[in-house]
C-alpha positions in Angstrom: 56.0 135.9 -103.4 52.7 134.1 -104.0 52.3 130.6 -102.8 51.5 127.7 -105.1 49.1 125.3 -103.5 48.3 121.8 -104.9 44.7 121.1 -103.8 43.0 117.9 -104.8 40.6 115.2 -103.8 41.5 111.6 -103.9 40.2 108.2 -102.9 41.7 106.2 -100.0 43.6 104.1 -102.5 45.2 107.1 -104.1 43.1 107.8 -107.2 41.9 111.2 -108.4 38.3 111.1 -109.7 35.9 113.9 -108.7 33.1 111.7 -109.7 33.9 109.0 -107.2 34.2 111.1 -104.1 31.2 112.6 -102.3 31.5 116.3 -101.4 29.1 117.3 -98.7 28.2 120.8 -97.5 31.2 121.0 -95.2 33.7 120.1 -98.0 32.0 122.5 -100.4 32.3 125.2 -97.8 36.0 124.4 -97.3 36.8 124.6 -101.0 34.7 127.8 -101.4 36.9 129.4 -98.7 40.0 128.1 -100.4 39.0 129.6 -103.7 38.3 133.0 -102.0 41.8 132.9 -100.5 43.4 132.6 -104.0 43.0 134.5 -107.2 44.2 132.0 -109.8 43.6 128.3 -110.3 45.5 126.2 -112.9 43.8 123.4 -114.7 44.5 120.9 -117.4 41.8 120.4 -120.1 40.1 117.5 -118.5 39.7 119.0 -115.0 38.7 122.4 -116.5 35.9 120.7 -118.6 34.8 118.8 -115.4 34.6 122.1 -113.5 32.3 123.5 -116.2 29.7 121.5 -114.4 29.3 124.4 -112.0 28.4 127.1 -114.6 24.6 126.4 -114.7 24.4 127.1 -110.9 25.4 130.7 -111.5 21.9 131.4 -113.0 19.8 128.6 -111.6 20.2 127.4 -108.1 21.2 123.8 -107.5 18.9 123.8 -104.4 21.9 123.5 -102.2 23.4 126.6 -100.7 27.0 125.3 -100.3 27.0 124.1 -103.9 25.7 127.4 -105.1 28.3 129.3 -103.1 31.0 127.1 -104.5 29.8 127.7 -108.0 30.1 131.4 -107.5 33.5 131.1 -106.0 34.6 128.9 -109.0 33.2 131.5 -111.4 35.0 134.4 -109.7 38.5 132.9 -109.7 40.8 133.4 -112.6 41.4 130.0 -114.4 44.4 129.3 -116.6 43.9 126.2 -118.7 46.8 124.2 -120.1 45.7 122.2 -123.2 47.2 121.0 -126.4 43.7 120.4 -127.9 41.5 123.4 -126.9 41.6 126.4 -129.2 39.5 128.6 -126.9 37.6 128.7 -123.6 34.3 130.5 -123.2 34.1 130.9 -119.4 34.7 134.6 -118.9 37.1 134.0 -116.0 39.2 131.5 -117.9 42.0 131.7 -120.4 44.3 129.3 -122.2 47.9 129.4 -121.0 50.1 131.4 -123.3 53.3 129.7 -122.1 54.4 126.3 -120.8 53.6 125.4 -117.2 57.0 126.3 -115.8 57.2 129.7 -117.4 53.6 130.5 -116.6 53.9 129.7 -112.9 57.3 131.5 -112.5 55.7 134.6 -114.0 52.6 134.3 -111.8 54.6 133.8 -108.7 56.5 137.1 -109.4 53.2 139.0 -109.7 51.4 140.5 -106.7 48.2 138.7 -105.6 46.8 135.9 -103.6 47.7 132.2 -103.7 47.8 130.2 -106.9 45.9 126.9 -106.8 46.7 123.8 -108.9 43.8 121.5 -109.3 44.8 118.9 -111.9 46.9 115.8 -111.3 49.1 116.2 -114.3 49.9 119.8 -113.4 50.6 118.9 -109.8 53.1 116.4 -111.0 54.7 118.8 -113.5 55.1 121.5 -110.8 56.3 119.0 -108.2 59.0 117.9 -110.7 60.0 121.6 -111.1 60.0 122.3 -107.3 57.2 124.9 -107.7 54.6 123.5 -105.2 54.8 125.4 -101.9 52.0 123.4 -100.2 50.0 120.3 -100.8 46.4 120.0 -99.6 45.4 116.4 -100.2 41.8 115.6 -99.2 41.5 111.8 -98.8 37.9 110.6 -99.0 36.6 107.4 -97.3 36.1 105.5 -100.5 38.1 102.9 -102.3 37.6 103.0 -106.1 39.9 100.2 -107.2 41.5 102.0 -110.1 41.8 105.2 -112.0 44.3 108.0 -112.3 46.9 107.9 -109.5 47.8 111.3 -108.2 51.6 111.1 -108.2 52.3 109.3 -111.4 55.5 110.1 -113.4 57.4 111.8 -110.6 61.1 112.0 -111.5 62.4 111.6 -107.9 61.5 111.2 -104.2 59.9 114.2 -102.6 60.1 114.4 -98.8 57.2 116.3 -97.2 56.7 117.8 -93.8 53.2 117.5 -92.2 51.7 120.9 -91.4 48.3 119.9 -90.1 45.3 117.7 -90.6 41.6 118.7 -90.9 38.9 116.0 -90.3 35.5 116.5 -91.9 32.4 115.1 -90.3 31.8 112.8 -93.3 35.1 111.1 -92.7 37.3 112.8 -95.3 40.8 113.9 -94.1 42.5 117.0 -95.5 46.2 116.7 -95.0 48.5 119.7 -95.4 52.1 119.2 -96.4 55.0 121.3 -97.6 58.2 120.2 -99.2 60.7 119.6 -96.4 63.2 122.0 -97.8 60.8 125.0 -97.9 60.1 127.6 -95.3 56.4 128.0 -94.3 54.9 131.3 -95.6 
């Protein structure tokens, strides 16, 4: 069965805001490789629209190789967008979800394929509440933002995690890998 991986960046004080963390070449390369190891990523509307930032780099270079490679990996991966307000998406590799998050992920997990990534805080919480996250990859950046959207808001119970490994980036970010304690490692 496919693994569901919650992968997200956050500040040291626990807030998720892609605009307040600095992704250097090493971090872009890491996430490019993560995208190539998966074939589906789940987004909410806000994060999906934020990721549309990468689309222009498909036809015109950003001037930074790691950013351009990330843009192409982002373009390639199938994106499923959960939204109550969007009527359509025009990125050829994206589609609106046809079912609720629980039914969509259960169906995806039963299909053959690579890992399924989850990149929006609200979807991470929803899938955590449903016990559908197999692995958490939380990248903590060396920045304190003082406010914003906390990652684990609205959880309905305590979740005990087991530390799998930690990756340290040269710029000071830490990527911490966890799995729910009651899960076997794939």
